[in-house]
ChimeraX commands (.cxc) that place a marker at each C-alpha (Angstrom):
marker #1 position 120.86,89.37,72.01 radius 0.5
marker #1 position 119.37,90.85,68.81 radius 0.5
marker #1 position 115.82,92.05,68.25 radius 0.5
marker #1 position 113.83,91.51,65.01 radius 0.5
marker #1 position 115.39,94.53,63.32 radius 0.5
marker #1 position 118.93,93.34,64.12 radius 0.5
marker #1 position 119.62,95.91,66.85 radius 0.5
marker #1 position 121.69,94.66,69.76 radius 0.5
marker #1 position 119.81,94.56,73.06 radius 0.5
marker #1 position 121.45,94.41,76.45 radius 0.5
marker #1 position 120.03,92.00,78.98 radius 0.5
marker #1 position 120.94,94.17,81.98 radius 0.5
marker #1 position 117.64,95.49,83.26 radius 0.5
marker #1 position 117.16,99.22,83.58 radius 0.5
marker #1 position 115.26,99.89,86.78 radius 0.5
marker #1 position 113.43,103.10,87.56 radius 0.5
marker #1 position 111.78,103.99,90.85 radius 0.5
marker #1 position 108.23,105.30,91.07 radius 0.5
marker #1 position 106.72,107.04,94.12 radius 0.5
marker #1 position 103.09,107.31,95.21 radius 0.5
marker #1 position 101.59,107.88,98.68 radius 0.5
marker #1 position 104.78,106.93,100.56 radius 0.5
marker #1 position 105.12,103.73,98.48 radius 0.5
marker #1 position 107.96,103.08,96.05 radius 0.5
marker #1 position 107.83,100.80,93.04 radius 0.5
marker #1 position 110.47,99.41,90.75 radius 0.5
marker #1 position 109.89,99.71,87.02 radius 0.5
marker #1 position 111.74,97.28,84.75 radius 0.5
marker #1 position 111.67,96.56,81.03 radius 0.5
marker #1 position 110.95,93.16,79.48 radius 0.5
marker #1 position 112.26,93.54,75.93 radius 0.5
marker #1 position 111.00,90.14,74.83 radius 0.5
marker #1 position 107.40,90.75,75.91 radius 0.5
marker #1 position 107.59,94.50,75.13 radius 0.5
marker #1 position 106.17,95.50,78.51 radius 0.5
marker #1 position 107.15,97.52,81.52 radius 0.5
marker #1 position 106.57,95.77,84.84 radius 0.5
marker #1 position 107.31,96.30,88.48 radius 0.5
marker #1 position 106.65,95.60,92.12 radius 0.5
marker #1 position 105.96,97.75,95.15 radius 0.5
marker #1 position 109.11,97.82,97.28 radius 0.5
marker #1 position 109.83,97.74,101.02 radius 0.5
marker #1 position 106.71,95.88,102.20 radius 0.5
marker #1 position 106.13,92.17,102.81 radius 0.5
marker #1 position 102.86,92.02,100.85 radius 0.5
marker #1 position 103.35,91.41,97.12 radius 0.5
marker #1 position 101.96,94.08,94.80 radius 0.5
marker #1 position 102.78,93.97,91.08 radius 0.5
marker #1 position 101.86,96.05,88.05 radius 0.5
marker #1 position 102.60,96.34,84.33 radius 0.5
marker #1 position 101.93,98.44,81.25 radius 0.5
marker #1 position 102.92,98.84,77.64 radius 0.5
marker #1 position 103.98,102.49,78.02 radius 0.5
marker #1 position 105.60,104.46,80.81 radius 0.5
marker #1 position 102.34,106.28,81.47 radius 0.5
marker #1 position 100.36,103.00,81.55 radius 0.5
marker #1 position 102.88,101.47,83.97 radius 0.5
marker #1 position 102.84,104.57,86.18 radius 0.5
marker #1 position 99.03,104.53,86.27 radius 0.5
marker #1 position 99.02,100.77,86.94 radius 0.5
marker #1 position 101.41,101.34,89.87 radius 0.5
marker #1 position 99.14,104.00,91.37 radius 0.5
marker #1 position 96.04,101.85,90.76 radius 0.5
marker #1 position 97.74,98.86,92.41 radius 0.5
marker #1 position 98.57,100.91,95.51 radius 0.5
marker #1 position 94.99,102.20,95.68 radius 0.5
marker #1 position 93.62,98.64,95.24 radius 0.5
marker #1 position 95.93,97.44,98.03 radius 0.5
marker #1 position 94.76,100.18,100.39 radius 0.5
marker #1 position 91.10,99.44,99.60 radius 0.5
marker #1 position 91.63,95.69,100.01 radius 0.5
marker #1 position 93.22,96.21,103.44 radius 0.5
marker #1 position 90.30,98.42,104.45 radius 0.5
marker #1 position 87.83,95.71,103.36 radius 0.5
marker #1 position 89.72,93.16,105.47 radius 0.5
marker #1 position 89.75,95.54,108.42 radius 0.5
marker #1 position 93.53,95.54,108.73 radius 0.5
marker #1 position 96.06,98.31,108.45 radius 0.5
marker #1 position 98.12,98.31,105.24 radius 0.5
marker #1 position 101.82,97.75,105.65 radius 0.5
marker #1 position 103.91,100.88,105.81 radius 0.5
marker #1 position 107.04,100.86,103.66 radius 0.5
marker #1 position 110.30,100.24,105.48 radius 0.5
marker #1 position 112.12,103.54,105.82 radius 0.5
marker #1 position 115.64,102.12,105.90 radius 0.5
marker #1 position 116.35,104.26,108.95 radius 0.5
marker #1 position 117.41,102.84,112.28 radius 0.5
marker #1 position 116.16,104.65,115.35 radius 0.5
marker #1 position 118.30,104.25,118.42 radius 0.5
marker #1 position 117.92,105.86,121.81 radius 0.5
marker #1 position 120.89,106.15,124.09 radius 0.5
marker #1 position 120.46,106.49,127.79 radius 0.5
marker #1 position 123.18,109.03,128.52 radius 0.5
marker #1 position 122.83,108.78,132.29 radius 0.5
marker #1 position 123.47,105.07,132.12 radius 0.5
marker #1 position 126.42,105.56,129.81 radius 0.5
marker #1 position 127.87,108.34,131.96 radius 0.5
marker #1 position 127.49,106.32,135.13 radius 0.5
marker #1 position 129.53,103.45,133.75 radius 0.5
marker #1 position 133.16,103.98,134.56 radius 0.5
marker #1 position 135.82,102.41,132.35 radius 0.5
marker #1 position 137.77,99.60,134.01 radius 0.5
marker link #1:1,2 radius 0.2
marker link #1:2,3 radius 0.2
marker link #1:3,4 radius 0.2
marker link #1:4,5 radius 0.2
marker link #1:5,6 radius 0.2
marker link #1:6,7 radius 0.2
marker link #1:7,8 radius 0.2
marker link #1:8,9 radius 0.2
marker link #1:9,10 radius 0.2
marker link #1:10,11 radius 0.2
marker link #1:11,12 radius 0.2
marker link #1:12,13 radius 0.2
marker link #1:13,14 radius 0.2
marker link #1:14,15 radius 0.2
marker link #1:15,16 radius 0.2
marker link #1:16,17 radius 0.2
marker link #1:17,18 radius 0.2
marker link #1:18,19 radius 0.2
marker link #1:19,20 radius 0.2
marker link #1:20,21 radius 0.2
marker link #1:21,22 radius 0.2
marker link #1:22,23 radius 0.2
marker link #1:23,24 radius 0.2
marker link #1:24,25 radius 0.2
marker link #1:25,26 radius 0.2
marker link #1:26,27 radius 0.2
marker link #1:27,28 radius 0.2
marker link #1:28,29 radius 0.2
marker link #1:29,30 radius 0.2
marker link #1:30,31 radius 0.2
marker link #1:31,32 radius 0.2
marker link #1:32,33 radius 0.2
marker link #1:33,34 radius 0.2
marker link #1:34,35 radius 0.2
marker link #1:35,36 radius 0.2
marker link #1:36,37 radius 0.2
marker link #1:37,38 radius 0.2
marker link #1:38,39 radius 0.2
marker link #1:39,40 radius 0.2
marker link #1:40,41 radius 0.2
marker link #1:41,42 radius 0.2
marker link #1:42,43 radius 0.2
marker link #1:43,44 radius 0.2
marker link #1:44,45 radius 0.2
marker link #1:45,46 radius 0.2
marker link #1:46,47 radius 0.2
marker link #1:47,48 radius 0.2
marker link #1:48,49 radius 0.2
marker link #1:49,50 radius 0.2
marker link #1:50,51 radius 0.2
marker link #1:51,52 radius 0.2
marker link #1:52,53 radius 0.2
marker link #1:53,54 radius 0.2
marker link #1:54,55 radius 0.2
marker link #1:55,56 radius 0.2
marker link #1:56,57 radius 0.2
marker link #1:57,58 radius 0.2
marker link #1:58,59 radius 0.2
marker link #1:59,60 radius 0.2
marker link #1:60,61 radius 0.2
marker link #1:61,62 radius 0.2
marker link #1:62,63 radius 0.2
marker link #1:63,64 radius 0.2
marker link #1:64,65 radius 0.2
marker link #1:65,66 radius 0.2
marker link #1:66,67 radius 0.2
marker link #1:67,68 radius 0.2
marker link #1:68,69 radius 0.2
marker link #1:69,70 radius 0.2
marker link #1:70,71 radius 0.2
marker link #1:71,72 radius 0.2
marker link #1:72,73 radius 0.2
marker link #1:73,74 radius 0.2
marker link #1:74,75 radius 0.2
marker link #1:75,76 radius 0.2
marker link #1:76,77 radius 0.2
marker link #1:77,78 radius 0.2
marker link #1:78,79 radius 0.2
marker link #1:79,80 radius 0.2
marker link #1:80,81 radius 0.2
marker link #1:81,82 radius 0.2
marker link #1:82,83 radius 0.2
marker link #1:83,84 radius 0.2
marker link #1:84,85 radius 0.2
marker link #1:85,86 radius 0.2
marker link #1:86,87 radius 0.2
marker link #1:87,88 radius 0.2
marker link #1:88,89 radius 0.2
marker link #1:89,90 radius 0.2
marker link #1:90,91 radius 0.2
marker link #1:91,92 radius 0.2
marker link #1:92,93 radius 0.2
marker link #1:93,94 radius 0.2
marker link #1:94,95 radius 0.2
marker link #1:95,96 radius 0.2
marker link #1:96,97 radius 0.2
marker link #1:97,98 radius 0.2
marker link #1:98,99 radius 0.2
marker link #1:99,100 radius 0.2
marker link #1:100,101 radius 0.2
marker link #1:101,102 radius 0.2
view
């Protein structure tokens, strides 16, 4: 793909992660629309943001998280917490020790 000045553009998106108040957001580039856009990751609710510069996109991400938290408060429900990606497992050692191999 070529842009207006004849430079070759690659269609593979470059994704950057943003962090704010325990929330993570992806930041991607749309070269055709000349914008940066993203979504908040690891929650079921959909939160999006965009900007024309990195600083605008970063501020839009933070504003979107704040708007989400305020909206949840207005509804009287707890906002979703991001998935941690960790699995917590408890082992009952007494049970395991009491089982004898056959």
